[in-house]
C-alpha positions in Angstrom: 0.1 -0.1 0.1 1.3 3.4 -0.9 -1.3 5.8 0.5 -3.5 5.7 3.5 -6.5 7.9 3.7 -8.2 8.6 6.9 -11.6 10.2 6.6 -13.1 11.7 9.7 -15.9 13.6 8.4 -19.3 11.6 8.8 -21.0 13.8 6.3 -19.8 11.7 3.3 -21.4 12.8 0.1 -22.7 16.1 2.0 -19.2 17.2 2.9 -18.0 20.6 1.7 -14.3 19.4 1.7 -14.8 16.1 0.1 -13.9 17.4 -3.4 -10.4 18.5 -1.9 -9.4 15.3 -0.4 -10.7 13.3 -3.7 -8.6 15.7 -5.8 -5.4 15.3 -3.4 -5.8 11.5 -3.5 -6.4 11.6 -7.0 -3.0 13.1 -7.5 -1.0 10.8 -5.7 0.3 7.6 -7.5 -0.2 4.0 -6.3 -2.9 2.2 -4.3 -4.7 3.7 -1.8 -6.4 2.5 1.3 -9.2 4.6 2.7 -10.4 4.3 6.2 -13.8 5.8 6.9 -14.0 6.6 10.6 -17.7 7.0 10.4 -18.1 3.4 9.1 -15.6 1.8 11.7 -16.6 0.8 15.1 -13.5 2.5 17.2 -13.1 1.2 20.4 -11.5 3.3 23.2 -8.2 2.2 25.2 -8.8 0.8 28.5 -6.6 0.8 31.8 -5.9 -2.6 31.0 -4.6 -2.3 27.4 -2.7 0.7 28.2 -1.0 -1.3 30.9 -0.5 -4.0 28.4 1.0 -1.7 25.8 3.6 -0.3 28.2 4.4 -4.4 29.0 3.1 -4.3 32.5 0.5 -6.7 31.6 0.3 -10.0 29.7 -1.8 -10.6 26.6 -3.4 -13.7 28.3 -4.5 -11.3 31.1 -6.7 -9.2 29.0 -10.2 -9.5 28.3 -11.7 -10.3 25.2 -12.9 -7.0 24.5 -9.4 -5.9 25.4 -7.9 -8.4 22.9 -10.1 -7.5 20.2 -9.0 -3.7 20.7 -5.4 -4.8 20.6 -6.0 -6.7 17.0 -7.5 -3.7 15.7 -4.9 -1.0 17.2 -2.2 -3.5 15.6 -4.1 -3.6 12.1 -4.3 0.4 12.2 -0.6 0.5 13.0 0.2 -1.9 10.2 -1.5 0.4 7.9 0.5 3.4 9.1 3.9 1.4 8.9 3.0 0.5 5.3 2.4 3.9 3.9 4.5 6.1 2.1 1.8 8.9 2.1 -0.8 9.7 4.8 -3.9 11.8 4.1 -6.2 13.3 6.9 -9.6 14.6 6.3 -11.2 16.1 9.0 -13.5 18.9 10.0 -13.4 21.1 12.8 -15.7 19.9 15.8 -16.1 22.1 19.0 -12.9 23.7 18.2 -11.1 20.4 17.7 -11.0 16.9 16.3 -13.9 14.7 16.2 -14.0 12.1 18.8 -13.7 9.2 16.1 -10.4 10.5 14.9 -9.1 11.3 18.6 -9.9 7.5 19.3 -8.1 6.6 16.1 -5.1 8.9 16.9 -4.9 7.1 20.4 -5.0 3.6 19.0 -1.9 4.5 16.6 0.1 6.4 18.9 1.5 3.4 20.8 4.6 3.2 23.1 7.6 1.0 21.7 5.6 0.6 18.4 5.2 3.9 16.9 7.0 5.8 19.4 9.4 5.7 22.2 9.8 8.7 24.9 12.8 9.5 23.2 11.9 9.5 19.5 9.4 8.4 17.0 9.6 5.0 15.4 7.5 5.6 11.9 10.4 6.2 9.4 8.4 4.8 6.2 5.8 7.9 5.7 7.1 10.7 3.2 4.6 13.1 3.5 1.3 13.8 5.8 -1.2 15.5 3.8 -4.0 17.1 6.3 -7.3 18.5 4.6 -9.3 20.5 7.0 -12.9 22.1 6.8 -13.8 25.0 9.2 -17.4 26.6 9.5 -15.7 30.1 10.3 -12.6 32.0 9.6 -10.0 31.7 12.6 -6.8 33.2 11.1 -6.2 36.4 12.5 -9.2 36.5 15.0 -9.6 36.1 18.9 -10.6 32.4 18.1 -7.3 31.3 16.6 -5.6 30.6 19.9 -8.3 28.2 21.1 -8.9 26.4 17.7 -6.7 23.2 17.9 -7.8 21.1 14.9 -4.5 21.3 13.1 -2.2 20.8 16.0 -4.4 17.7 17.3 -3.5 16.0 14.0 -0.2 17.2 13.2 1.6 16.9 16.4 0.5 13.3 17.5 2.1 12.1 13.9 5.3 14.1 14.7 5.5 12.4 17.8 5.6 9.3 15.8 8.2 10.8 13.6 6.0 11.7 10.6 6.7 15.4 10.3 6.6 16.5 6.6 3.0 17.9 7.0 1.1 19.7 4.2 -2.0 21.3 5.5 -4.7 22.5 3.3 -7.5 24.6 5.1 -11.1 25.5 4.0 -12.5 27.9 6.2 -15.8 29.6 6.4 -17.5 26.6 4.7 -21.2 27.3 6.0 -21.0 31.4 5.5 -19.6 32.0 2.2 -21.6 32.0 -1.0 -21.1 29.0 -3.3 -19.4 31.1 -5.8 -16.8 32.2 -3.2 -16.4 28.7 -1.8 -15.7 27.4 -5.1 -13.1 30.0 -5.9 -11.7 28.9 -2.6 -11.7 25.2 -3.4 -10.0 25.8 -6.8 -7.2 27.8 -5.0 -6.5 25.1 -2.7 -6.6 22.6 -5.5 -3.7 24.7 -7.0 -1.8 24.7 -3.7 -2.3 21.0 -3.6 -1.1 20.5 -7.2 2.1 22.4 -6.3 2.8 20.4 -3.2 2.6 16.9 -4.7 
């Protein structure tokens, strides 16, 4: 697998940024695996599974639920470790990431597998492409300091050593006229084309 695309928007066909992420993926060479987080039943890490991940508990001592979560976690990590490019498409929710994306990130950031306390362990990813959709304009406003969407995506990946992030943001998606929104989308498509 060459490209891994993580979709965190549950709006699917109604997403206003969908054409941007589809355009970006179409520009990348090779096979793309897509994980639509709205169609996956994402587990949360339990105390026992965190303890197991830090090697203080044996696999045999885990509940069946935790064993299943561990299998899902390992599958997600295999995907990360076999990708050359990762694409994350996400809307801004409550100034941050949707809960499904946070759960996914908690699963893939795993001690002694994708990071150690000293350095990251994911060296295969050449590019992290992030496509964001925000209902308002935050740049240069008082709200900019509390809006955490981009950092909540790029920082955990950087912790794993995926540091070459290219971010494309569509803002004011619910306030601009369709014509103005279309102009912004076309401008971002040009940015995407130049960056790939």
